[in-house]
N, C-alpha and C positions, 0 to 999 in steps of 0.2 A: 392654150393650144397653138402649136405651130402650123405652118402652111401644109406640111406633109400629112400631119394627123387630120387636119380639116379635109384634105382631099380624099384620104382613105375613108373617113366617115361618110363623105358625100357618095363615094362608090357604093358603100353598103346601103345607104339610104336609097340609092337608085336601083337597088335590086341586085347588085353585083357583090357576091360574098367575098370575104377575105380568102386568100389562098389557103392559109393554115391558121388554126388556133394553136397556140403554143403554151404548154404548162411551164411557166417560168420558174416555179418553185420545186420541181421534181428533180431529183438527182443529188449525188454527193457534193457537187461543186456548184449547185444552183444558188442564185440566178446568174452569177458572173459568166460561166461558160455558155449559158443559154443566150445571153445578149451578144457575146462575142461570136458565137456560132451563127446567129442570125445575120450579124454583120458580114461574115464570110460568105454565107449562102446568098445574101442579097446581091453580091457582086456577080455571081453566076446566074442569078435569076432576078434581073433588075425590075421586072414588072410585078414581082410577087409582093403581096401585102400580108402582114401578120397581125393577128389579134393576140397580144401578149398578156396572159392572165397571171397576175401575181400581186405582190405587195408593192404598191406605188412608191412608198418611202424608200424601199431598197432598189427599185428599178430606176427611179429618176436619175440618180447620179451616174449609174452605169450607162444609161442611154445618152446622158449629156456628154460622156466621154467617148461615145461610139456613134458618130454621125450617120454612118450607113445604116446601122440598126435603128437608130432614132427615126430616120426618114421613112423606114419601111414598116414601122410598128404603130399600133394604137394600143394603149394599156387599158385593161379592164381590172380594176382593183379588187383584190380580196386578200385578207391577211391569213386565211386558213390554208393549210396544206396537208396532204396525206403523208404520214411518216413512212419511212422505208420498212419498218417492222409492223405496220398496220395490217390487220387481217382484212381480206376482201369483204367479209360480212360487215365489218365496222366501217370500211371505206364507203359502202353503199349508203350509209346514213349521213355522210359528210357532204351535204348538198352545196355548201359554199366553198369547198376546197378548190384550189386552182385546177387540179386535174379534172374534177367533175364539171366545173364551169366551162373548161375548154372543150370537153366532149359534148356538153349541152349546146355549145355554139354550133357544132357540126349537126347535131340532131335537129336544130331549128332552122338550119340553112344559112346561118351567119358566116360559116366557114366551110370549106370543102374537105378539110382534113385536119388531123390533130397529131402533134408530136409531143412526146413526154419522155423524160429520163427518169421518171419516178417509179414507184412501187409496181412491179410487173403484174402481180396477182390482182391488185386493185384495178390496173388499166384493163386487163382481160375481162374482169367481171363487169366493170362499169361500161365498157364498150359493147359487150354482148347484150347487156340489159337495156342500156339507153339507146344505142343505135340499131340494135337488132340485125339479123342477117338479111342478105339480099333474098328476094323471092326465088325459091328453087334451091337455095343453099341450106343444107341441114345444119352444118356447124362451121364456124370460122376456123381458119388454120393460121398458125404462126410460121412465117417464112423468113429466110435470111439468105444472104449471099456468102459463099465460102470460096476460098482459093483452091485451085486444083492444078495439076500438071499441065492442063490444056486451057486454062482460063477460069473464069468465075463460074460457079455452080449454084443453082437455087435448090434449097432443101426445105421441105415442109412435110408434116407438121413438126414443130420443134418444142412442143410442150403444152399447147392449148387444150389438147384432148388426149387423155390417157388411153381410152379405149375407142377404137374406130372400127366401123364395119365396111363392107364393100362399097356402099354408096359414098361414104365419106372419102375413101381413097380415090374414087373416080372424080369426085368434086375437087379434091386436092390436085389431081393431075391437070384438070382444066384451069384451076387458079394458078398453078405453077407455070403452065404454058403461057398464060397471058402475062404473068409477072416477068418472066424471062424476056418476052417480046418487048414489054414496056420499059423495063429498067436496064436490061442488058442489050437491047436493040437487036435481038436475034429474030430472024424471019421465020424459022421453023425449028425451034429448040427440040433437041432429042430428049425423050422422057423415059425414065426407068422407075420401076417399083422395087424398093429395097426388100430383099428376101434372104433366106438362109442358103440359097444357091441360085445359079442362073438358069437351071433347067426348068422347063415348063411344069414338070410334075412336082417341083419343090414347093414348100409353104403350105399354109392352111387354106380353107375355103375362101376366106376374105380376099387374100392377095390374088389367088387364082381367078376368082370371080371378077375382081377389079381389072385384072389384065385382059380378060376376055371382052369386057365392056369397052375398055379403052381401045383395043384393037379394032373394034367394030364402029368406033365413033369417028367424027370428023378430024380428030387428031391422031387417028390410028397410024397414019403414015409416018408419024414422028416417034412412034412407040418402039423403043429398043427392046423391051422385055424386062426380065428381072435383073437386078444388079445386087452385088454383095458389098460389104462394108469397105473393102479396099477400092472399090470402083469410085467412091466419093472423091477421094484425093487424086485418083488417077484421071478424073474428068471423063469417064466413060460416057456419061450423059450430061446434058445441060440442066436437067431437072431430076431431082431424086424425091420420090413420094414415099412416105411412111406414116405410121401412127405417131402420136405425140410422145409416147413413152420411149419408143425406140429412137426417135429423132432427137430427143433431148439427151439421151445417153450418148448417142453418136456425136452430137455437138460438143458436149463436155469432154468426151474422150479426145476429140480432135484438138480442142483448146489445150488440154493437158499435154498432149504429145508435142504441140508446137512450143509450149513453155519448156518442156524437158529438153528439146533440141537446142533451144536458145541458151538454156543454163549450161548444158554440156559444152557447147561451143565456147562460151565465156570461160569455163574452167580450163578447157584445152589450151586456148590461146593465152591464158595467164599462167600456165604451168611451168614455163621455162623461158630462158632468153631466146632460144631458137624458135619456139612457137610464137613468141611476141614478134619476132622478125617476120615469121611466116604470116602473121596477121596483117602486117604492113603491106606485104605483097598481095594478100587476098582481099584487102580492104575494099577496093572498088566493087568487086563481085558481091561481097558480104553486104555492102551498103545497098546494092540493087536488090538483094534478097530481102533486106530489112524493109525497104519501101514496099516491095511486093506483098510481104506478109503482115504489114502494118495493120493491126486490128481496127484502127480508125477507118480504114478503107471499107471495112465490112460492117461498120456500125449501122444499126437501123433494122431491127426485126419488124416485120409488117404483119398486121392482123388482116388477113385476106377473107373476103366474103361478107363484109359488113356494109351497112348503108353509110359509107363514108370511109375515107382513107385514115388508117390508124397506124402510126409508126412508133415503136418503142426503141428509144436510144439507151445504150448501156449507161447505167447510173454513174459509173466512175469515169466516163469519158472526158476528154477536154473539148475545147471550142472547135477544133478541126473535126473531131469525131461527131460532135453534135451537128455541125454543118453538113456532114455527109448524110446523117439521118434525115435532115431537112431536105437535102437534095433528092433523096429517094421519094419522100412524100410529095414533093413538088413535081417530080417526073410522073408519078402516078396520077396526080391531078391534071397536069397538062396533057397527058395522053389519054384522058377519059377512061381510066382503068375500069371503073365499075360499069360504065356503059358497055364496054367491050366484053365484060364478064356476062352481062345479061344477054348479049348477042350469042355468046358461046353456049350458054345454057339453053337458049332457044334451038340451037343446032343439034343439041343432044336429044331433042324431041322427048318422047315419053320413056326413054330408057331408064332415067333416074327415078321416074315416078313408079316404076315397077319394083324398085328396091325399097323395102320397108325401112323406116328410120331406125337408128340404133337404139340401144336400151336406155340412153340418157346422155346428157351433155358431158358428164365426167370431166369438167374443166379442171385443168391443172394450173397451179400458180407457178408457172415455169420461171426459173431464175435466169 
């Protein structure tokens, strides 16, 4: 054991938990990109300490070659991992898998949050069952940051719940407001509820009821009203609230549209000599757009409303993308996200308690 590991273990022994527990074996390119990602994140968060859960034999040489990651990590060995195609019901029985042990570390107070690039459905199911929701939260929601014409936008739910009721949508608005304050640094984020039209009479009873409650709450001054699909990319609001089915469809549609535009631009600029020359002239602007739309900047979907910070990294990301997901988790830990959610729920008073719970969790294994 080196000096840094001894110091980290001393911190935990003294009652100070690790900043994050990290599933080292989850993802297409694990554990290499996980170790390299932690090395990148530790530069931006020098005080952070990580409990790295995975196969010691595979992690040791990677940490030996990355001193920043090595100095920030303590390894908890397990040779078991949850496969990408493992069903959530099966994953629940794998108690020694790296993802499960990382979540367990949060549940028992050894870490303040968890990051994994592994199986999404397994992470959703394990987090909900092991960590449970915060008092006053009926269901957790999956949130992520997306690009828009006016800056970054928070959208939730993105697939954790297929069916949602009025109460859930109100909770999502509160969670999204606090997430935008914590991660985007906004002091009063503008909130919209996704609907089939912007008029108050549009939509079903769920969305209209949620809009009425939000308007009368402590975040009512930030409520823009209903927004439509095109408002997401336009950046009409900073937070977009919707059910998991609609949110997941909107997310995948947006990803497909971005890929289509990228492919078409590549085809156009390669179609003739003149367009290739045009590319050389447009290259500085295109490079700026590429950086702005780089999916690694937006890596890190967050499960909001749980007793602990849970961040899902894209399984196919690289070290820079994993570092960004780690940054998001650390920002939430450092800004006491869950404590602020509890405060927000208290300010809602008895409004939510008057709304009956929905028909059931209807959790989705969002991809």
